C-alpha positions as CSV (number, residue, x, y, z in Angstrom):
1,M,32.4,-4.0,13.0
2,P,33.9,-3.2,9.8
3,Q,31.3,-1.8,7.2
4,S,31.7,-4.7,5.2
5,L,31.0,-7.1,7.6
6,Y,27.6,-5.7,8.5
7,A,26.5,-5.6,4.9
8,K,27.4,-9.4,4.3
9,W,25.0,-9.6,8.1
10,M,22.6,-7.9,7.1
11,Y,21.7,-9.6,3.3
12,D,22.1,-12.5,5.1
13,W,19.1,-11.9,7.2
14,E,17.8,-10.0,5.2
15,Y,17.5,-13.4,2.8
16,A,16.6,-15.1,5.7
17,L,13.6,-13.3,6.5
18,T,12.4,-12.9,2.9
19,T,12.6,-16.7,2.2
20,R,11.1,-18.1,5.3
21,D,7.6,-18.5,4.1
22,T,7.4,-21.0,2.0
23,N,3.5,-20.1,0.1
24,R,4.4,-18.6,-2.4
25,I,3.8,-19.4,-5.7
26,V,4.3,-18.8,-9.0
27,R,1.6,-18.6,-11.0
28,P,1.4,-18.3,-15.3
29,L,1.1,-15.4,-16.8
30,E,-2.1,-13.9,-17.5
31,W,-3.0,-10.4,-19.1
32,G,-5.9,-9.4,-17.5
33,F,-7.7,-7.5,-19.8
34,D,-11.4,-8.8,-17.8
35,W,-10.0,-6.5,-15.6
36,L,-10.0,-3.5,-17.3
37,A,-12.3,-3.8,-19.8
38,D,-14.7,-1.6,-17.9
39,F,-12.2,1.4,-18.6
40,S,-10.4,0.9,-21.5
41,P,-12.2,0.1,-25.2
42,L,-8.5,-1.6,-26.1
43,A,-9.1,-4.2,-22.6
44,A,-12.9,-4.6,-23.4
45,A,-11.8,-5.6,-26.8
46,A,-8.8,-7.7,-26.1
47,S,-8.9,-11.5,-27.7
48,A,-9.3,-14.9,-25.6
49,E,-5.8,-15.8,-28.2
50,E,-4.3,-12.6,-27.0
51,D,-4.3,-13.4,-22.9
52,D,-2.7,-16.6,-23.4
53,G,1.5,-15.3,-23.5
54,L,2.7,-12.4,-26.0
55,A,-0.1,-11.5,-27.7
56,G,-1.4,-8.9,-25.7
57,L,1.8,-7.5,-25.2
58,E,1.7,-4.4,-27.6
59,R,-1.7,-4.2,-26.1
60,M,-1.2,-4.1,-22.5
61,I,1.5,-1.6,-22.6
62,A,-1.0,0.4,-25.1
63,V,-3.9,0.7,-21.9
64,N,-1.4,1.7,-19.3
65,Q,-0.2,4.5,-21.8
66,D,-4.0,5.0,-22.1
67,I,-4.0,5.3,-17.9
68,V,-1.6,7.7,-17.7
69,A,-4.0,9.9,-20.1
70,R,-6.7,9.2,-19.0
71,A,-6.0,9.3,-14.8
72,D,-8.5,11.4,-13.2
73,E,-11.2,8.9,-14.9
74,F,-9.5,5.8,-14.6
75,F,-8.4,6.7,-10.5
76,G,-12.5,8.6,-9.6
77,Y,-15.2,7.5,-8.2
78,E,-18.1,8.3,-7.2
79,T,-18.6,8.7,-3.3
80,P,-20.0,5.7,-1.8
81,T,-23.1,5.8,-0.1
82,D,-23.4,3.3,2.8
83,F,-21.0,4.1,4.8
84,R,-20.8,2.1,8.7
85,L,-19.0,1.5,12.0
86,E,-19.1,-2.4,13.0
87,M,-18.2,-3.5,16.3
88,R,-16.4,-7.0,16.2
89,H,-13.0,-8.3,17.3
90,P,-9.9,-8.3,15.6
91,Q,-9.0,-10.9,13.9
92,L,-5.5,-11.8,12.5
93,F,-6.0,-13.2,9.1
94,P,-2.7,-14.6,8.2
95,T,-0.4,-15.1,5.2
96,N,2.1,-17.8,6.3
97,V,1.7,-21.2,7.6
98,R,4.8,-20.4,10.3
99,P,3.5,-22.8,13.1
100,E,3.9,-19.4,15.7
101,T,1.6,-17.3,13.3
102,L,-1.3,-20.4,13.6
103,A,-0.6,-19.7,17.3
104,Q,-0.7,-16.7,17.4
105,D,-4.0,-16.6,15.5
106,A,-5.4,-19.7,17.2
107,E,-4.9,-17.9,20.7
108,L,-6.7,-14.5,19.2
109,K,-9.8,-16.9,17.7
110,R,-9.8,-18.8,22.0
111,Q,-9.5,-15.3,22.9
112,A,-12.1,-14.0,21.3
113,A,-14.7,-16.9,21.6
114,A,-14.3,-16.6,25.5
115,G,-15.4,-13.3,25.6
116,E,-11.6,-12.3,26.5
117,L,-11.2,-10.3,23.6
118,E,-11.7,-6.6,23.6
119,T,-13.7,-5.9,20.4
120,A,-12.7,-2.9,18.4
121,E,-14.5,-0.3,15.8
122,F,-13.6,-0.6,11.7
123,L,-15.4,1.8,9.1
124,R,-17.2,-0.4,6.7
125,F,-18.8,0.3,3.4
126,T,-18.6,-1.0,-0.2
127,S,-16.2,0.0,-2.5
128,A,-16.3,2.5,-5.7
129,V,-14.6,0.1,-7.6
130,R,-16.2,-3.9,-8.1
131,T,-14.3,-7.1,-8.5
132,R,-15.5,-10.5,-9.2
133,Y,-14.8,-11.0,-5.4
134,P,-17.9,-9.7,-3.0
135,E,-15.5,-10.4,0.4
136,N,-13.1,-8.2,-1.2
137,D,-15.4,-5.1,-2.5
138,V,-16.6,-4.8,1.1
139,V,-14.0,-1.9,2.2
140,N,-12.4,-2.1,5.8
141,A,-10.7,0.4,8.1
142,R,-10.1,-0.4,11.8
143,W,-11.2,3.3,12.7
144,Y,-8.9,4.6,15.9
145,P,-10.6,8.1,16.4
146,T,-8.3,10.4,18.8
147,A,-9.7,11.2,22.4
148,P,-12.6,14.3,22.3
149,E,-10.6,16.7,24.4
150,K,-7.3,16.6,22.2
151,Q,-9.1,17.5,19.3
152,A,-10.7,20.3,21.4
153,G,-9.9,24.2,19.8
154,K,-7.8,22.4,16.3
155,P,-8.9,21.5,13.0
156,K,-9.9,17.7,13.5
157,Q,-6.5,15.8,11.2
158,A,-6.9,12.5,10.7
159,I,-4.4,9.8,8.9
160,I,-5.4,6.9,6.2
161,V,-3.0,4.6,7.4
162,M,-2.6,1.2,4.7
163,P,0.6,-1.9,5.5
164,Q,2.9,-3.1,3.0
165,W,1.8,-6.7,1.0
166,N,0.8,-9.5,2.6
167,A,-0.1,-7.3,6.2
168,D,-1.5,-9.5,8.6
169,A,-4.3,-7.3,10.4
170,F,-2.4,-6.0,13.4
171,S,0.2,-4.5,11.7
172,H,0.6,-0.7,11.8
173,N,-1.7,-0.8,14.7
174,A,0.4,0.3,17.0
175,L,1.2,3.8,14.5
176,C,-2.5,4.5,14.9
177,T,-3.0,4.7,18.2
178,L,0.6,6.8,18.8
179,F,-1.1,9.1,16.2
180,N,-4.0,9.4,18.7
181,R,-1.6,10.9,21.7
182,F,-0.4,13.8,19.0
183,G,-4.6,13.6,18.6
184,I,-4.7,12.8,15.4
185,S,-7.6,10.0,14.3
186,A,-6.3,7.1,12.3
187,L,-8.1,4.5,9.7
188,R,-5.5,1.6,9.4
189,L,-7.0,0.4,5.8
190,S,-7.4,-2.8,4.6
191,K,-5.7,-2.9,1.1
192,P,-7.8,-5.0,-1.1
193,F,-7.2,-8.8,-0.8
194,H,-6.3,-8.1,2.1
195,D,-7.1,-9.7,5.7
196,I,-10.4,-9.7,5.7
197,R,-11.0,-8.6,2.2
198,R,-8.7,-11.7,0.9
199,P,-10.7,-14.6,-0.9
200,A,-10.9,-17.6,0.3
201,E,-9.0,-19.8,-2.0
202,L,-6.0,-17.8,-1.2
203,E,-3.5,-18.4,2.2
204,R,-1.8,-15.4,1.4
205,S,-3.2,-11.5,-0.5
206,D,-1.3,-13.4,-3.8
207,Y,-4.3,-11.1,-6.1
208,A,-3.2,-7.7,-5.2
209,V,0.2,-8.2,-7.2
210,S,0.5,-11.1,-9.1
211,A,1.2,-11.9,-12.6
212,N,-2.1,-11.5,-13.8
213,V,-1.2,-7.4,-15.1
214,G,-5.0,-6.6,-15.6
215,R,-5.7,-7.6,-11.9
216,T,-2.6,-6.7,-10.4
217,T,-3.4,-2.9,-12.0
218,E,-6.8,-2.9,-11.4
219,A,-5.8,-3.6,-7.5
220,C,-3.9,-0.3,-7.4
221,R,-7.4,1.6,-8.2
222,Q,-9.3,0.6,-6.6
223,A,-6.8,0.7,-3.5
224,V,-6.8,4.4,-4.5
225,V,-10.1,4.6,-4.5
226,D,-11.1,3.1,-1.5
227,I,-8.3,5.9,-0.3
228,R,-10.0,8.8,-1.0
229,S,-13.3,7.4,0.4
230,C,-12.1,7.1,3.5
231,L,-11.5,11.3,3.6
232,D,-14.9,11.3,2.5
233,W,-16.5,10.0,5.3
234,L,-13.9,11.0,7.3
235,E,-14.7,14.7,6.1
236,S,-18.6,13.7,6.0
237,E,-17.7,13.6,10.4
238,G,-16.1,16.9,10.7
239,Y,-12.6,16.5,9.8
240,E,-10.3,19.0,7.9
241,Q,-6.8,18.1,8.4
242,F,-6.1,14.7,6.0
243,G,-2.6,12.6,5.4
244,V,-1.7,9.6,4.6
245,L,0.9,6.6,5.4
246,G,1.5,3.8,3.5
247,T,4.8,0.9,3.4
248,S,5.7,-0.9,0.8
249,L,3.3,-1.4,-1.6
250,G,1.2,0.7,1.0
251,S,3.2,3.7,0.1
252,C,2.6,3.2,-3.6
253,Y,-0.9,3.3,-3.4
254,A,-0.1,6.4,-0.9
255,F,1.5,8.3,-3.4
256,I,-1.1,7.7,-6.0
257,A,-3.9,8.4,-4.0
258,A,-2.3,11.5,-3.0
259,A,-0.8,13.0,-7.2
260,H,-5.0,12.2,-7.7
261,D,-6.7,14.2,-4.2
262,A,-5.2,17.3,-3.1
263,R,-6.7,17.1,0.1
264,L,-3.6,14.8,1.3
265,K,-1.1,17.3,2.6
266,V,1.0,15.2,4.8
267,C,2.9,12.5,3.2
268,A,4.6,9.8,4.8
269,F,6.2,6.7,2.2
270,N,8.1,3.9,4.6
271,H,9.9,2.7,1.4
272,A,9.6,4.2,-1.6
273,S,10.3,3.4,-5.3
274,T,9.6,5.3,-8.5
275,W,8.2,2.2,-11.5
276,F,6.4,-0.1,-10.3
277,G,7.7,-3.1,-13.1
278,D,10.9,-2.7,-11.6
279,V,10.4,-3.4,-7.4
280,V,8.4,-7.1,-9.3
281,W,11.8,-7.7,-11.6
282,T,14.4,-7.1,-9.2
283,G,12.3,-7.5,-5.2
284,Q,13.0,-10.8,-3.6
285,S,9.5,-10.1,-2.5
286,T,8.8,-11.0,-6.0
287,R,11.1,-13.3,-6.9
288,H,7.8,-15.7,-7.5
289,I,6.1,-13.6,-9.9
290,R,9.5,-12.7,-12.2
291,E,10.0,-16.3,-12.3
292,A,6.2,-16.2,-14.5
293,F,7.3,-13.2,-16.2
294,E,10.3,-14.6,-17.4
295,Q,9.0,-18.2,-18.5
296,A,6.3,-16.0,-20.9
297,G,9.8,-14.2,-22.0
298,L,9.6,-10.6,-20.6
299,T,12.4,-8.9,-19.7
300,Q,12.7,-5.8,-16.4
301,D,12.0,-3.0,-19.3
302,T,8.9,-4.8,-21.2
303,V,7.7,-5.4,-17.1
304,R,8.4,-2.1,-16.8
305,Q,6.0,-1.1,-19.4
306,I,2.7,-2.7,-18.8
307,F,2.5,-2.1,-15.2
308,T,2.9,1.9,-16.2
309,G,-0.6,3.4,-15.0
310,I,-0.2,1.9,-11.9
311,S,3.8,3.5,-10.9
312,P,4.1,7.1,-8.9
313,M,6.8,8.3,-11.8
314,S,4.0,8.0,-14.1
315,Y,2.6,10.4,-12.0
316,M,5.3,12.2,-10.4
317,E,4.1,16.1,-11.6
318,R,1.2,15.1,-10.3
319,F,2.3,15.1,-6.8
320,A,4.0,17.8,-6.7
321,A,1.3,20.0,-8.1
322,N,-0.2,20.6,-4.6
323,P,1.5,22.1,-2.0
324,K,2.1,19.1,0.9
325,R,4.7,17.6,3.4
326,A,6.0,13.9,2.4
327,L,8.4,11.5,4.8
328,V,10.7,9.3,2.2
329,V,12.5,6.4,4.4
330,H,14.6,3.8,2.3
331,A,16.4,1.4,3.5
332,T,20.8,0.7,2.8
333,Y,20.4,-3.0,2.5
334,D,17.2,-3.4,1.0
335,L,16.3,-6.1,-1.5
336,T,13.1,-5.9,-2.3
337,F,12.8,-2.1,-2.9
338,L,16.8,-1.3,-4.6
339,R,17.9,1.8,-3.1
340,E,18.5,2.9,-6.3
341,F,15.1,3.5,-7.2
342,S,14.8,5.1,-3.6
343,L,17.7,7.5,-4.2
344,D,15.4,8.1,-7.8
345,V,11.5,9.1,-5.6
346,L,14.5,11.7,-4.4
347,A,16.0,13.0,-7.2
348,N,12.9,13.3,-8.7
349,F,11.5,15.1,-4.9
350,D,14.4,17.2,-5.8
351,R,13.7,18.1,-9.8
352,H,10.0,18.9,-9.1
353,C,10.7,21.1,-5.9
354,V,8.2,18.7,-3.8
355,D,8.5,19.6,0.2
356,Y,10.0,16.4,1.5
357,V,12.1,15.0,4.7
358,S,14.6,11.9,3.8
359,K,15.3,8.8,6.7
360,V,17.6,6.2,5.9
361,L,17.5,3.0,8.2
362,P,20.6,1.1,8.6
363,C,18.8,-2.4,7.5
364,G,16.9,-3.9,4.5
365,H,13.2,-4.2,3.5
366,Y,12.1,-7.4,6.0
367,T,14.5,-6.3,9.0
368,T,12.7,-2.9,9.2
369,G,10.1,-4.7,10.9
370,E,12.4,-6.7,13.7
371,T,13.9,-4.8,16.8
372,P,16.0,-2.6,16.9
373,Y,14.8,-1.3,13.6
374,K,11.3,-1.3,14.2
375,Y,11.5,1.4,17.2
376,L,13.7,3.8,14.8
377,D,11.4,2.8,12.3
378,G,8.8,4.3,14.2
379,W,10.5,7.4,15.6
380,Y,10.9,8.9,12.0
381,L,7.5,8.0,11.2
382,G,6.1,9.6,14.2
383,S,8.3,12.2,15.0
384,F,7.2,13.7,11.2
385,V,3.8,12.6,11.4
386,Y,3.5,14.9,14.6
387,G,5.8,17.9,13.1
388,A,3.5,18.1,9.8
389,F,0.2,18.1,11.6
390,K,1.6,20.7,13.8
391,R,2.4,22.9,11.0
392,L,-0.4,22.4,9.1
393,R,-2.8,23.4,12.4
394,E,-0.9,26.5,12.4
395,V,-0.8,27.4,9.0
396,G,-3.8,26.1,7.9
397,G,-5.1,24.2,4.7
């Protein structure tokens, strides 16, 4: 098949997958200074008028500049004191209303009620970053401990796994069981406002990324702090060597966590970009958010500036400052994380002498989860994690 025909087929497939969900909502621009008032005096001093329209643009840009300048404080935290393991039946927590998904959710609930579904173990604790949603502030991470015999005589190793935006609660669980086979324990971490942490008024995980700028920024802050808190718990359990794997939005959170926590020596970024605002503006998945920004008169440049505080590019030097092994997977026909942005990540890794591996998928963002591409992606992720942890075990650190 000629490349041009393949590209057209792939783009058509990708577009179909990104438009099949009908419950995306265009919400108006909100600066959301109140979400950042505990950190930023500029945000705390914002008036109600500034949180309505373009009056707050310069203030939000300044708040983001302050976040970058004081990133250690913004992403700093006190270790939670209520870590606990809970046993419960896993639930799907779907984010779409397609009949097949709702049927799967109903079947899982039926199996749990009938005693046909095994329980699973979850790490739970109160997030060090508090929001106005109590359900969101109880961190949730499904725990996949590896068999003791696979760790005998070796440093105890663990990886934190963060799936994509709007992932259901079963996404990436198969990767965790794969890592167990390698002797690596895994925590599959629910992102803020996702699955069991999602507020009851939502069908999707909209509050993680939306036209409310402050809330989106605070969600990233909370995710980074939750990752670091999970590392604290793992250390308390005797684990010594750590990694993180993030997909799409999860890769942004994972990158910023690794930039601020030297304990993360193995980093796998499954779709990656440099500037958060560029993805929001150009991505097929966030077209409803762009619509809200356009209605308010924002441009791609200003959207980039109001999200610099949660952009990987802002912390590239921090990321490169400590030795680590990284993987970047990107897709040639990606309509959500455009290929040019992923190539920019690689160029910056080269510029900052990051030890990394680059892998390319011949598909798009959403088609990564489809056959056969999901198996190729799983091979890239699994083989990298296996090799990087093996090397870490041999050289120490």
